[in-house]
C-alpha positions, 0 to 999 in steps of 0.5 A, spaced: 870 645 155 874 646 162 876 653 159 868 654 159 868 653 167 869 660 169 862 662 166 859 658 172 864 658 177 864 665 178 857 666 179 857 660 184 863 662 187 859 669 189 854 664 193 858 659 196 865 659 199 871 656 194 872 649 198 864 648 199 863 649 192 868 644 190 866 639 195 858 640 192 861 639 185 865 633 187 859 629 191 854 630 185 860 628 180 861 622 184 853 620 184 853 621 176 860 617 175 859 611 180 856 606 175 863 606 172 866 605 179 862 599 180 863 596 173 871 597 174 872 596 181 874 588 179 880 591 174 883 595 180 885 589 183 891 588 178 893 595 178 900 597 181 901 601 187 904 606 183 898 607 179 894 607 185 898 612 188 898 616 181 890 616 181 890 619 188 895 624 187 891 626 181 885 626 185 887 630 191 891 635 187 887 636 180 880 635 183 881 638 190 886 642 192 887 645 184 880 646 183 879 650 190 885 654 189 883 656 182 876 658 185 879 662 190 884 666 185 878 667 180 875 671 186 881 675 187 884 676 180 882 679 173 879 672 171 882 673 164 889 674 167 888 668 172 886 664 166 892 666 162 897 665 167 895 658 168 899 657 161 905 656 166 902 649 168 906 645 162 912 647 165 911 644 172 908 638 168 914 637 164 918 637 170 914 632 174 914 628 168 921 628 168 921 626 176 915 621 176 915 618 169 922 619 166 920 623 160 926 628 159 925 634 155 931 636 150 936 642 153 932 647 148 926 646 153 929 650 159 930 657 155 923 657 152 921 655 159 925 661 162 921 666 156 914 663 158 915 665 166 918 672 164 911 673 160 908 671 166 911 676 170 910 681 165 902 680 165 902 681 172 906 688 172 901 694 171 904 700 168 898 704 172 900 701 179 897 696 183 891 698 187 891 692 192 898 689 193 895 684 198 889 682 194 894 681 188 899 677 192 894 673 194 891 672 188 898 670 185 899 665 190 892 661 189 893 661 181 901 659 182 898 653 187 893 652 181 898 651 176 903 647 181 897 642 182 894 641 175 901 641 172 903 635 177 896 632 176 897 631 169 903 627 170 900 623 175 893 622 171 898 619 165 901 614 170 894 612 172 891 611 165 897 606 163 894 601 167 887 604 169 881 604 164 879 612 163 872 611 165 874 608 172 879 613 173 874 619 172 869 616 177 875 615 182 878 622 181 871 624 183 871 619 189 878 621 191 876 629 190 870 628 194 874 625 200 879 630 200 875 636 199 871 634 205 877 634 209 878 641 207 871 643 209 872 640 215 879 643 217 875 650 216 870 648 221 862 650 222 861 645 216 854 644 217 853 652 216 858 653 211 855 648 206 849 652 205 844 647 203 838 652 202 843 656 197 845 650 193 838 647 192 835 653 189 833 653 182 838 658 179 844 654 183 842 647 181 842 650 174 848 653 174 851 646 178 848 642 172 852 646 167 858 646 170 858 639 172 856 636 165 859 641 160 865 643 164 867 638 169 865 630 168 865 630 160 872 634 159 874 629 165 872 623 161 876 626 155 882 628 159 883 621 161 882 618 155 887 622 152 892 621 157 891 613 156 894 615 149 899 620 150 905 622 154 904 627 160 909 632 157 905 632 151 898 632 153 899 638 158 900 642 152 894 640 148 890 643 155 892 650 152 886 650 148 883 651 155 886 658 155 882 660 148 875 658 151 876 661 157 878 668 154 872 667 150 868 667 156 872 672 161 873 677 156 868 676 151 862 675 155 864 677 162 868 683 160 874 682 164 879 685 159 886 685 158 891 691 158 895 691 151 902 689 154 898 683 157 896 681 150 903 681 147 906 677 153 900 672 153 901 671 145 909 670 146 907 665 152 903 661 147 909 661 142 914 659 148 909 653 150 909 651 142 917 650 142 916 647 149 912 642 146 916 641 140 922 639 145 918 635 149 916 631 143 923 630 141 925 627 147 929 621 147 925 614 147 919 617 143 912 617 146 910 612 151 903 609 148 898 605 152 895 599 150 889 600 146 882 598 150 
């Protein structure tokens, strides 16, 4: 479902700046999920400091910074390429899981991680030359930042869901994301003018925001946290690879942003590499850390 977001995010990004779009997305999502926050507020008193810090990390990196960077990357790169390059995200997640949750991969993780990164480089290379190196470099910076934020966010989300109910966690993520994105908007200045309420309240924009929120934001976030409550972050991050196929259906099949043949080959090899990375993560010492059932 997250892979379908490009269908709405690209046209919305043509109407609103990236940080403004993500801010509107989050305060609307907060309103819709606020009943779960009210119902689950009492249980948060028993959550540990690590769980609360992890929830903050998930909200700031996953909801705010990561989504703003991804929206900006879509405006600079071929959208199919941008989504495919996000497949380096699991490598980041595995490293962060090692540091934050002590989920250590086997030694065979490292050569496959190198293959995955090499495939990422191959997908960026263009035999016809680069028409706008500055635009490409900026786009790669934002997609790299997205992968870093979302990869780390998976680990923090897993740590939080061990102690926090996934419904409350979803509402908290929108609360934290709203605050964080408003801070980003405020840092740019001209807040009142840039919010563009007149554009936001047009029927076409509201329909697009509704599709984004219901299909590709709130619902998959509920499912995402429900899954993280039941599996290790270093394994769960690879389940997110399904996002690639859904996004390519939209970006290539609907929007017409085709990939070059060598990018397709590199993308296939990249997916094979992450399958082997997943196997190394599943076989790491200690076995899957499972949360208590609801």
